[in-house]
Structures are given as C-alpha cells and as structure tokens.
C-alpha positions in Angstrom: -0.3 13.1 -19.3 -2.7 10.3 -20.3 -4.2 7.7 -18.0 -1.4 5.1 -18.6 1.2 7.6 -17.6 -0.6 8.6 -14.5 -1.0 4.9 -13.7 2.7 4.4 -14.0 3.5 7.5 -11.8 1.4 6.1 -8.9 2.8 2.6 -9.4 6.3 4.1 -9.1 5.5 6.1 -6.0 3.9 3.1 -4.3 6.6 0.6 -5.3 9.4 2.7 -3.8 7.5 3.6 -0.6 6.4 0.0 0.1 9.7 -1.7 -1.0 11.5 0.6 1.5 8.9 -0.1 4.2 9.2 -3.9 3.8 13.0 -3.7 3.8 13.0 -1.6 7.1 10.7 -4.1 8.8 12.9 -7.0 7.7 16.0 -5.2 9.2 14.1 -4.6 12.4 13.4 -8.3 12.6 17.2 -8.9 11.9 16.6 -10.8 8.6 19.7 -11.4 6.4 20.0 -9.6 3.0 18.0 -12.2 1.2 15.2 -11.9 3.7 15.3 -8.1 3.3 14.9 -8.4 -0.4 12.1 -10.9 -0.2 10.1 -8.9 2.3 10.7 -5.7 0.4 9.5 -7.2 -2.9 6.5 -8.9 -1.3 5.5 -5.6 0.3 5.9 -3.7 -3.0 4.0 -6.2 -5.2 1.8 -8.3 -2.8 -1.2 -5.9 -3.1 -1.1 -6.0 -6.9 -0.9 -9.8 -7.0 -3.9 -10.2 -4.6 -5.9 -7.6 -6.6 -5.1 -9.4 -9.9 -6.2 -12.8 -8.4 -9.6 -11.4 -7.3 -10.4 -9.4 -10.5 -9.3 -12.1 -12.9 -6.0 -10.7 -14.2 -3.3 -13.3 -14.7 -0.7 -13.2 -11.9 2.0 -13.7 -14.6 1.5 -10.0 -15.6 3.9 -9.3 -12.6 6.8 -10.6 -14.7 6.2 -7.9 -17.3 6.9 -5.2 -14.8 10.7 -5.4 -15.2 11.2 -1.7 -14.6 9.3 -1.7 -11.3 11.1 -4.8 -10.1 14.4 -3.1 -10.8 13.3 0.1 -9.0 12.1 -2.0 -6.0 15.4 -3.8 -5.9 17.5 -0.6 -6.1 15.3 1.0 -3.4 15.8 -2.0 -1.1 19.6 -2.1 -1.7 19.9 1.6 -1.0 18.1 1.2 2.3 20.2 -1.9 3.2 23.5 0.0 2.9 22.3 3.3 4.5 23.9 4.2 7.8 21.8 3.2 10.8 21.3 6.8 11.9 19.6 7.7 8.6 17.4 4.6 8.8 16.3 5.7 12.3 15.5 9.2 10.9 13.4 7.4 8.2 11.7 5.3 11.0 10.4 8.5 12.6 8.4 9.1 9.4 7.4 5.5 8.9 3.7 6.3 9.1 4.1 9.0 6.5 5.8 6.8 4.0 3.3 4.0 4.6 0.6 6.6 3.9 2.3 7.5 0.7 2.3 3.8 -0.4 -1.3 3.3 0.7 -2.6 6.3 -1.3 -0.5 5.7 -4.4 -1.4 2.0 -4.6 -5.1 2.6 -3.8 -5.4 5.0 -6.6 -3.4 2.8 -8.9 -5.7 -0.2 -8.1 -8.8 1.9 -8.7 -7.5 3.1 -12.0 -6.7 -0.5 -13.0 -10.3 -1.5 -12.3 -11.7 1.5 -14.1 -9.6 0.7 -17.1 -11.0 -2.9 -17.1 -14.5 -1.4 -17.0 -15.4 -3.1 -13.7 -18.3 -2.0 -11.6 -18.0 0.5 -8.7 -17.9 -2.2 -6.0 -14.9 -3.9 -7.8 -13.2 -0.5 -8.2 -13.4 0.0 -4.4 -12.2 -3.5 -3.6 -9.3 -3.2 -6.1 -8.3 0.1 -4.4 -8.4 -1.4 -1.0 -6.6 -4.7 -1.8 -3.9 -2.9 -3.8 -3.5 -0.3 -1.0 -3.3 -2.7 1.9 -2.4 -6.1 0.5 1.4 -5.7 0.4 1.5 -4.3 3.9 -0.7 -7.1 5.3 1.6 -9.8 3.8 4.6 -7.9 5.1 3.3 -7.8 8.6 2.2 -11.4 8.6 5.6 -12.6 7.3 7.3 -10.5 9.9 5.1 -12.0 12.7 3.3 -8.8 13.4 -0.3 -8.0 13.7 -1.3 -6.5 10.3 -1.6 -2.7 10.4 -5.1 -2.9 8.9 -6.3 -4.8 11.9 -5.0 -2.4 14.5 -6.9 0.5 16.0 -6.0 3.1 13.4 -8.3 3.6 10.5 -6.4 2.4 7.5 -8.2 0.5 4.8 -11.1 3.0 4.8 -8.9 5.6 3.2 -8.1 3.2 0.3 -11.8 2.4 -0.1 -12.6 6.1 -0.1 -10.1 6.6 -2.9 -11.7 3.9 -4.9 -15.2 5.3 -4.3 -14.1 8.8 -5.4 -12.5 7.5 -8.6 -15.4 5.2 -9.3 -18.2 7.8 -8.8 -16.5 11.0 -10.0 -14.5 9.3 -12.8 -11.4 11.1 -11.8 -8.8 10.8 -14.5 -7.1 14.2 -14.9 -3.6 14.4 -13.3 -4.5 17.3 -11.0 -7.6 15.5 -9.8 -5.7 12.3 -9.0 -2.8 14.1 -7.4 -5.3 16.1 -5.3 -6.9 12.8 -4.2 -3.5 11.4 -3.4 -2.7 14.3 -1.1 -6.1 14.0 0.6 -5.7 10.3 1.3 -2.2 10.9 2.7 -3.5 13.8 4.8 -6.4 11.9 6.3 -4.3 8.8 6.9 -1.8 10.9 8.9 -4.7 12.6 10.8 -6.1 9.2 11.7 -2.6 8.3 13.1 -2.2 11.6 15.0 -5.6 11.7 16.5 -5.9 7.9 16.9 -9.2 7.7 15.0 -10.9 4.3 15.3 -13.7 2.4 13.7 -16.4 1.1 16.0 -15.5 -2.1 17.7 -16.9 -4.5 20.2 -15.0 -6.5 22.8 -16.0 -9.8 24.2 -13.6 -9.6 27.1 -15.2 -9.9 30.5 -18.2 -11.7 29.2 -19.1 -15.3 30.2 -19.9 -17.9 27.6 -22.8 -20.4 27.6 
C-alpha cells in the first residue's frame, strides 16, 4: 500500500464518520432532508476546504472528489432513513465516531502537507484544520458552541498527529494506523477523564 492509497483510506474513514456526525446533528436540530444533506456534506468536507485555502491548494479540487461526495451522500441518506432507536444507539457513541473522524482527517491533512513538501509548522496546521474544521463549521451552522472551544482537549490531538508525522516521517501503513489508534484512544481518554487545557476566567473581576 503506497502513500496515495493510505491517504485515500483515511479520507474515506473521515468522510463517513463526519458525514454521519453532521447528519445526526442536523436531525437533532430538526432540519429537513436538504438541511441534513447540507450539514452532513459541510462537516465531511469543511476541514479539507479550510486547509486548502490556507496552504494554497485550489478549492476547486473538491469537485474532483466525486467518489467521496457519493460516499458522503450515501452515508447521510442511510442515517436519515435509519430507525430512531438505532440513531439513539449511535448517539451514545457520538464522541467515539467524532474521534474517528478527527484522527482520520488529521492524519490525512498531515499527509497532504507532507506530500506538498511543506514545513513542519504547516504540516501541524494542516492536520489541525483538516481534523477540526468540518466539526467547527457544523457546530456553528447548528447554533452550537464549537467542540474545539469546549473544555475537552480536542485540537491538540490533531496537532500531535501532525507533529508525529512531520518529525518521524511516518508513511508506512502500520505506522499510520498505529498513530490513528493512538489519537482515537487519547481523544476518548480526554472525554472520559475530562482533561482540560489551562484556562483563565475573567468572571468576578472588575474593570477599569
């Protein structure tokens, strides 16, 4: 399996996970079927579009991803017609599927930047934006506080994936799938144990 094939595998995993995530959020907000498809597609492809804008790749490359667009649409349609009971079962594992999307797209973004011979800083940024971008747009469009801005550590795991790929030049399938498992594991640990980044509150302080 070469680097392009690995890239497509992680793209496929991330596309399905985030398309479904966006569709479920849309149904929670009681959007109609068009809104479900819009939010699902935005979630699946938003991170890649943001990444491309910032690293200078034409946004129009999105339209060459016909296979992934079809897969995303099929995933959204399947979720839309599923019985409500099955969707509730899926909801219990929402954080897990979100972690899968985060890890897959972070690795995909990092590989994209490495393939373009970008510096380490750009690899880390590409990993972060590809991993969190779609979810951020999803939450904003749904009127929710973006997950990346909540208490749980979220974007740091995407940055860590980019750092690992940029420094260690991970390209072998077993190395990348191991990294994928590690990112998912640490993301779930941060949810379970409620790990937080340092923060400072201005509540209770007087101005002037």
